[in-house]
Kinemage of the C-alpha trace (Angstrom):
@kinemage 1
@onewidth
@group {chain A} dominant
@subgroup {mainchain}
@vectorlist {calphas} color= white
{ca unk a 1} P -27.578 208.626 85.979
{ca unk a 2} L -29.407 207.600 82.740
{ca unk a 3} L -27.561 205.712 80.382
{ca unk a 4} L -28.148 204.399 77.037
{ca unk a 5} L -28.647 200.480 76.051
{ca unk a 6} L -26.008 199.635 73.728
{ca unk a 7} L -25.266 197.002 71.224
{ca unk a 8} L -21.601 197.046 72.139
{ca unk a 9} L -19.761 194.017 73.341
{ca unk a 10} L -20.484 192.933 76.817
{ca unk a 11} L -17.235 194.357 78.559
{ca unk a 12} L -17.995 198.065 77.038
{ca unk a 13} L -21.843 197.982 77.862
{ca unk a 14} L -21.717 199.333 81.129
{ca unk a 15} L -19.114 201.630 80.455
{ca unk a 16} L -21.047 202.834 77.223
{ca unk a 17} L -24.262 203.487 79.490
{ca unk a 18} L -22.593 205.706 82.115
{ca unk a 19} L -20.530 207.565 79.769
{ca unk a 20} L -23.405 208.173 76.972
{ca unk a 21} L -25.712 209.543 80.057
{ca unk a 22} L -22.762 211.691 81.419
{ca unk a 23} L -22.207 213.081 77.633
{ca unk a 24} L -26.072 214.342 77.833
{ca unk a 25} L -25.801 215.781 81.100
{ca unk a 26} L -22.397 217.801 80.578
{ca unk a 27} L -23.673 218.838 77.250
{ca unk a 28} L -26.590 220.496 78.921
{ca unk a 29} L -24.888 221.807 82.063
{ca unk a 30} L -24.314 225.437 81.900
{ca unk a 31} L -20.491 226.561 81.862
{ca unk a 32} L -19.649 223.123 80.688
{ca unk a 33} L -17.733 222.848 77.401
{ca unk a 34} L -19.973 220.432 74.890
{ca unk a 35} L -17.063 218.349 74.240
{ca unk a 36} L -16.475 217.301 77.782
{ca unk a 37} L -18.169 214.088 77.340
{ca unk a 38} L -16.473 213.247 74.439
{ca unk a 39} L -13.337 213.733 75.576
{ca unk a 40} L -14.157 211.839 78.791
{ca unk a 41} L -15.229 208.725 76.355
{ca unk a 42} L -11.489 208.976 74.659
{ca unk a 43} L -10.083 208.838 78.032
{ca unk a 44} L -12.181 205.868 79.073
{ca unk a 45} L -11.379 204.107 75.769
{ca unk a 46} L -7.477 204.814 76.142
{ca unk a 47} L -6.730 204.458 79.762
{ca unk a 48} L -9.669 201.550 80.581
{ca unk a 49} L -11.299 199.715 77.898
{ca unk a 50} L -8.271 198.756 75.631
{ca unk a 51} L -5.715 197.931 78.540
{ca unk a 52} L -8.452 195.682 80.190
{ca unk a 53} L -9.527 193.743 76.865
{ca unk a 54} L -6.112 192.406 76.946
{ca unk a 55} L -6.340 188.489 76.927
{ca unk a 56} L -4.275 188.283 80.096
{ca unk a 57} L -6.619 190.975 81.759
{ca unk a 58} L -9.577 189.095 81.328
{ca unk a 59} L -8.788 186.258 83.372
{ca unk a 60} L -9.525 188.289 86.133
{ca unk a 61} L -13.352 187.780 87.347
{ca unk a 62} L -13.732 190.395 89.602
{ca unk a 63} L -15.285 193.822 89.284
{ca unk a 64} L -12.338 196.481 88.275
{ca unk a 65} L -13.137 200.174 89.403
{ca unk a 66} L -11.700 203.304 87.855
{ca unk a 67} L -12.352 207.095 88.791
{ca unk a 68} L -11.884 209.371 85.760
{ca unk a 69} L -12.099 213.295 85.779
{ca unk a 70} L -12.448 215.813 83.266
{ca unk a 71} L -13.161 219.492 83.404
{ca unk a 72} L -14.148 219.264 86.904
{ca unk a 73} L -16.564 216.411 86.029
{ca unk a 74} L -15.735 213.108 88.001
{ca unk a 75} L -17.118 209.747 86.999
{ca unk a 76} L -16.614 206.397 88.752
{ca unk a 77} L -16.622 203.329 86.481
{ca unk a 78} L -17.095 199.309 87.215
{ca unk a 79} L -16.258 196.913 84.739
{ca unk a 80} L -16.350 193.208 84.910
{ca unk a 81} L -15.604 190.762 81.975
{ca unk a 82} L -18.644 188.495 80.848
{ca unk a 83} L -17.857 185.990 78.413
{ca unk a 84} L -19.291 185.984 74.984
{ca unk a 85} L -20.885 182.537 75.651
{ca unk a 86} L -22.742 183.647 78.765
{ca unk a 87} L -23.684 187.205 77.612
{ca unk a 88} L -25.375 185.658 74.627
{ca unk a 89} L -27.107 182.775 76.203
{ca unk a 90} L -30.929 182.828 76.559
{ca unk a 91} L -31.935 182.746 80.051
{ca unk a 92} L -35.624 181.623 80.544
{ca unk a 93} L -37.797 183.470 83.331
{ca unk a 94} L -38.092 181.497 86.439
{ca unk a 95} L -41.459 183.156 86.775
{ca unk a 96} L -44.164 182.414 84.295
{ca unk a 97} L -46.536 185.434 85.261
{ca unk a 98} L -44.470 187.980 82.961
{ca unk a 99} L -43.731 188.253 79.528
{ca unk a 100} L -40.127 188.783 79.201
{ca unk a 101} L -38.149 185.395 79.583
{ca unk a 102} L -41.765 183.672 78.993
{ca unk a 103} L -42.375 181.145 76.077
{ca unk a 104} L -44.107 182.992 73.345
{ca unk a 105} L -47.112 180.268 73.272
{ca unk a 106} L -47.440 180.663 77.007
{ca unk a 107} L -48.144 184.592 76.666
{ca unk a 108} L -50.388 184.070 73.634
{ca unk a 109} L -52.810 181.429 75.522
{ca unk a 110} L -52.688 183.502 78.631
{ca unk a 111} L -53.609 186.689 76.851
{ca unk a 112} L -55.848 184.753 74.445
{ca unk a 113} L -54.141 186.554 71.392
{ca unk a 114} L -52.096 185.558 68.303
{ca unk a 115} L -49.549 188.115 68.928
{ca unk a 116} L -48.351 189.337 72.356
{ca unk a 117} L -49.700 192.563 73.627
{ca unk a 118} L -46.126 193.720 74.170
{ca unk a 119} L -45.289 193.423 70.645
{ca unk a 120} L -48.567 195.266 69.250
{ca unk a 121} L -48.430 197.762 71.806
{ca unk a 122} L -44.681 198.869 71.045
{ca unk a 123} L -45.157 198.465 67.339
{ca unk a 124} L -48.379 200.590 67.392
{ca unk a 125} L -46.618 203.443 69.345
{ca unk a 126} L -43.381 203.252 67.200
{ca unk a 127} L -45.736 203.563 63.991
{ca unk a 128} L -47.701 206.228 65.650
{ca unk a 129} L -44.466 208.659 65.995
{ca unk a 130} L -41.406 206.845 65.354
{ca unk a 131} L -41.541 206.060 61.667
{ca unk a 132} L -39.675 209.165 60.955
{ca unk a 133} L -37.293 208.758 63.918
{ca unk a 134} L -33.429 208.665 62.383
{ca unk a 135} L -31.845 205.263 63.313
{ca unk a 136} L -35.063 204.001 64.693
{ca unk a 137} L -34.011 200.268 66.222
{ca unk a 138} L -30.752 201.381 65.546
{ca unk a 139} L -30.019 204.019 68.257
{ca unk a 140} L -30.245 202.930 71.872
{ca unk a 141} L -32.906 203.903 74.276
{ca unk a 142} L -32.310 204.958 77.880
{ca unk a 143} L -31.622 202.034 79.712
{ca unk a 144} L -33.881 203.203 82.960
{ca unk a 145} L -36.713 203.900 80.279
{ca unk a 146} L -36.249 200.216 78.835
{ca unk a 147} L -36.299 198.701 82.320
{ca unk a 148} L -39.097 200.690 83.474
{ca unk a 149} L -41.285 199.618 80.571
{ca unk a 150} L -40.199 195.804 80.971
{ca unk a 151} L -41.093 196.086 84.722
{ca unk a 152} L -44.711 197.492 83.566
{ca unk a 153} L -45.308 194.935 81.014
{ca unk a 154} L -43.909 192.074 83.420
{ca unk a 155} L -46.506 193.296 85.914
{ca unk a 156} L -49.321 193.507 83.307
{ca unk a 157} L -49.611 197.240 84.003
{ca unk a 158} L -52.768 198.665 82.747
{ca unk a 159} L -51.363 202.290 81.947
{ca unk a 160} L -48.492 201.053 80.143
{ca unk a 161} L -49.805 202.666 77.079
{ca unk a 162} L -49.988 205.870 78.832
{ca unk a 163} L -46.137 205.275 79.959
{ca unk a 164} L -45.195 204.958 76.447
{ca unk a 165} L -46.650 208.180 75.383
{ca unk a 166} L -43.943 210.203 77.628
{ca unk a 167} L -41.112 207.779 76.628
{ca unk a 168} L -38.525 208.475 74.039
{ca unk a 169} L -39.486 206.344 71.067
{ca unk a 170} L -36.312 204.793 71.067
{ca unk a 171} L -36.721 203.360 74.711
{ca unk a 172} L -39.954 201.721 73.109
{ca unk a 173} L -37.767 200.297 70.533
{ca unk a 174} L -35.451 198.871 72.700
{ca unk a 175} L -37.985 197.326 75.104
{ca unk a 176} L -39.331 195.383 71.597
{ca unk a 177} L -35.964 194.241 70.986
{ca unk a 178} L -35.294 193.364 74.455
{ca unk a 179} L -38.133 191.205 74.339
{ca unk a 180} L -37.433 188.934 71.398
{ca unk a 181} L -33.668 188.730 72.977
{ca unk a 182} L -34.703 187.584 76.080
{ca unk a 183} L -37.187 185.045 74.622
{ca unk a 184} L -36.307 181.368 76.132
{ca unk a 185} L -36.363 180.239 72.560
{ca unk a 186} L -35.610 182.074 69.424
{ca unk a 187} L -39.091 183.127 67.358
{ca unk a 188} L -37.478 180.864 64.543
{ca unk a 189} L -36.852 178.017 67.080
{ca unk a 190} L -33.943 176.109 68.102
{ca unk a 191} L -35.269 173.028 65.989
{ca unk a 192} L -35.416 174.909 62.841
{ca unk a 193} L -32.782 177.040 63.222
{ca unk a 194} L -30.092 174.904 61.350
{ca unk a 195} L -32.368 174.303 58.510
{ca unk a 196} L -32.889 177.960 58.172
{ca unk a 197} L -29.408 178.430 57.942
{ca unk a 198} L -28.713 175.838 55.553
{ca unk a 199} L -31.441 176.977 53.249
{ca unk a 200} L -30.273 180.373 52.862
{ca unk a 201} L -26.814 179.028 51.606
{ca unk a 202} L -28.565 177.076 48.685
{ca unk a 203} L -27.548 178.690 45.461
{ca unk a 204} L -30.260 177.734 43.356
{ca unk a 205} L -32.820 180.456 43.728
{ca unk a 206} L -35.719 178.283 43.304
{ca unk a 207} L -34.961 175.749 45.675
{ca unk a 208} L -33.953 178.254 48.207
{ca unk a 209} L -37.467 179.967 47.946
{ca unk a 210} L -39.155 176.606 48.472
{ca unk a 211} L -36.970 175.744 51.220
{ca unk a 212} L -37.420 178.875 53.219
{ca unk a 213} L -41.135 179.098 52.595
{ca unk a 214} L -41.652 175.466 53.597
{ca unk a 215} L -39.393 176.252 56.918
{ca unk a 216} L -41.240 179.520 57.619
{ca unk a 217} L -44.667 178.018 57.666
{ca unk a 218} L -43.318 175.117 59.778
{ca unk a 219} L -42.652 177.616 62.485
{ca unk a 220} L -45.385 176.881 65.510
{ca unk a 221} L -48.430 179.191 65.030
{ca unk a 222} L -47.776 181.978 67.556
{ca unk a 223} L -44.169 182.142 66.316
{ca unk a 224} L -45.381 182.774 62.847
{ca unk a 225} L -47.878 184.945 63.333
{ca unk a 226} L -45.803 187.272 65.518
{ca unk a 227} L -42.916 187.026 62.957
{ca unk a 228} L -45.239 188.118 60.007
{ca unk a 229} L -46.446 191.037 62.191
{ca unk a 230} L -43.324 192.184 62.926
{ca unk a 231} L -42.192 191.704 59.332
{ca unk a 232} L -45.080 193.967 57.808
{ca unk a 233} L -44.027 196.330 60.350
{ca unk a 234} L -40.407 196.421 59.689
{ca unk a 235} L -41.008 196.543 55.821
{ca unk a 236} L -43.190 199.988 56.536
{ca unk a 237} L -40.355 201.231 58.679
{ca unk a 238} L -37.998 200.474 55.670
{ca unk a 239} L -40.539 202.643 53.564
{ca unk a 240} L -39.397 205.761 55.331
{ca unk a 241} L -35.844 204.882 54.956
{ca unk a 242} L -35.112 208.486 53.160
{ca unk a 243} L -36.245 210.090 56.599
{ca unk a 244} L -35.317 207.349 59.370
{ca unk a 245} L -32.149 206.024 57.140
{ca unk a 246} L -33.121 202.276 58.214
{ca unk a 247} L -32.781 200.177 54.892
{ca unk a 248} L -34.031 196.680 55.075
{ca unk a 249} L -30.309 195.726 55.400
{ca unk a 250} L -29.932 197.674 58.387
{ca unk a 251} L -33.168 196.063 60.021
{ca unk a 252} L -31.879 192.623 59.260
{ca unk a 253} L -28.690 193.494 61.030
{ca unk a 254} L -30.598 194.736 64.096
{ca unk a 255} L -32.926 192.040 64.274
{ca unk a 256} L -31.619 189.021 62.601
{ca unk a 257} L -29.591 187.823 65.598
{ca unk a 258} L -32.211 188.672 68.089
{ca unk a 259} L -34.811 186.619 66.108
{ca unk a 260} L -32.753 183.775 65.307
{ca unk a 261} L -29.710 183.255 67.980
{ca unk a 262} L -30.268 179.638 69.254
{ca unk a 263} L -30.467 178.982 73.029
{ca unk a 264} L -27.257 176.956 72.963
{ca unk a 265} L -24.150 178.488 73.133
{ca unk a 266} L -22.594 176.045 70.793
{ca unk a 267} L -22.992 176.775 66.766
{ca unk a 268} L -25.320 174.795 64.714
{ca unk a 269} L -24.050 176.068 61.486
{ca unk a 270} L -22.235 173.687 59.138
{ca unk a 271} L -19.280 175.560 57.372
{ca unk a 272} L -18.343 173.959 54.195
{ca unk a 273} L -14.526 174.493 54.445
{ca unk a 274} L -11.510 172.244 54.444
{ca unk a 275} L -9.650 175.054 56.468
{ca unk a 276} L -10.202 175.259 60.277
{ca unk a 277} L -12.064 178.574 61.394
{ca unk a 278} L -11.599 180.052 64.940
{ca unk a 279} L -14.441 180.564 67.450
{ca unk a 280} L -14.538 184.211 66.403
{ca unk a 281} L -14.832 183.252 62.686
{ca unk a 282} L -17.681 180.741 63.469
{ca unk a 283} L -19.687 183.377 65.360
{ca unk a 284} L -19.319 185.774 62.606
{ca unk a 285} L -20.347 183.486 59.966
{ca unk a 286} L -23.239 182.599 62.309
{ca unk a 287} L -24.189 186.267 62.709
{ca unk a 288} L -24.074 186.780 58.928
{ca unk a 289} L -26.294 183.978 58.339
{ca unk a 290} L -28.794 185.213 61.041
{ca unk a 291} L -28.835 188.598 59.151
{ca unk a 292} L -29.230 187.023 55.722
{ca unk a 293} L -32.149 184.890 56.751
{ca unk a 294} L -34.232 187.732 57.925
{ca unk a 295} L -33.110 190.006 54.979
{ca unk a 296} L -34.488 187.074 52.497
{ca unk a 297} L -37.892 187.483 54.093
{ca unk a 298} L -38.012 191.240 54.222
{ca unk a 299} L -37.241 191.285 50.498
{ca unk a 300} L -39.807 188.751 49.367
{ca unk a 301} L -42.754 190.825 48.094
{ca unk a 302} L -45.350 188.088 49.376
{ca unk a 303} L -45.570 185.188 51.548
{ca unk a 304} L -47.768 182.583 49.988
{ca unk a 305} L -49.974 180.461 52.146
{ca unk a 306} L -50.812 177.119 50.603
{ca unk a 307} L -52.852 175.593 53.603
{ca unk a 308} L -56.546 177.191 53.911
{ca unk a 309} L -56.047 176.845 57.819
{ca unk a 310} L -52.793 178.682 57.874
{ca unk a 311} L -54.128 181.091 55.410
{ca unk a 312} L -57.179 182.064 57.667
{ca unk a 313} L -54.980 182.638 60.557
{ca unk a 314} L -52.582 184.598 58.833
{ca unk a 315} L -54.681 187.069 57.086
{ca unk a 316} L -57.140 187.619 60.506
{ca unk a 317} L -57.430 191.229 61.655
{ca unk a 318} L -57.843 189.806 65.321
{ca unk a 319} L -54.229 189.776 66.460
């Protein structure tokens, strides 16, 4: 049964996938009420998710299985708790032959390109037929299609562009997000991440712009060129906000943590406060900073390039 990839918490993700897929199938089934899937999801939340999210129940690391039935439809659910630290940790791939979980400079060197092929092909397909899609990048894609596309890119399948033509555009958007999320190091790098977080907190606008642009131009070339390529694309997506409902802030919310979240589980953000903050508060502040960093660059009209070598690199049409 196909499910949709979800931006929800790790505990709920597998349940979201199953139930959303079930809802689609039930709604299309003859003789079944259209609201069956919705009612089943309500039952999942009330009888399974909320009790299992109790701190005392989270100590159990084993799979917990439950069967729910509504209007003759039966669904078997399996749920296992995964801590936030583990679920958010970037896991490098053991295989260097693919693209997912492989360092971006390794991929670009192998492909002899400035921007990874997967980024270019996904962006091209989305711009071909997904710019007016409501909630593009926010609406989840079908999990099975995303995994199929991931496998095709990892195997360097020559027919991947043909595959994408028959796929839901949200699955393609989900594949692109997954690629950046699974990079062993974020696009903004672990080394510069705390500097970006500090720069965005500056109150002086002139100092902030100088700091943020200098940091951006300090990124390794594959990271910088790929980011600017993606940045231009996201701005074009936002230009169609009246149709797709994706503002710059919405796009920054989706992509900020994906592009900036560091490899290490420990926060690198320094909070100027005399009051102690909880782990959840610290994590929330970190996510907010990641969103604000990307939003800042999305809102800049242009990014100057003081270095002639860097300028020729950035504005080359061969990516």
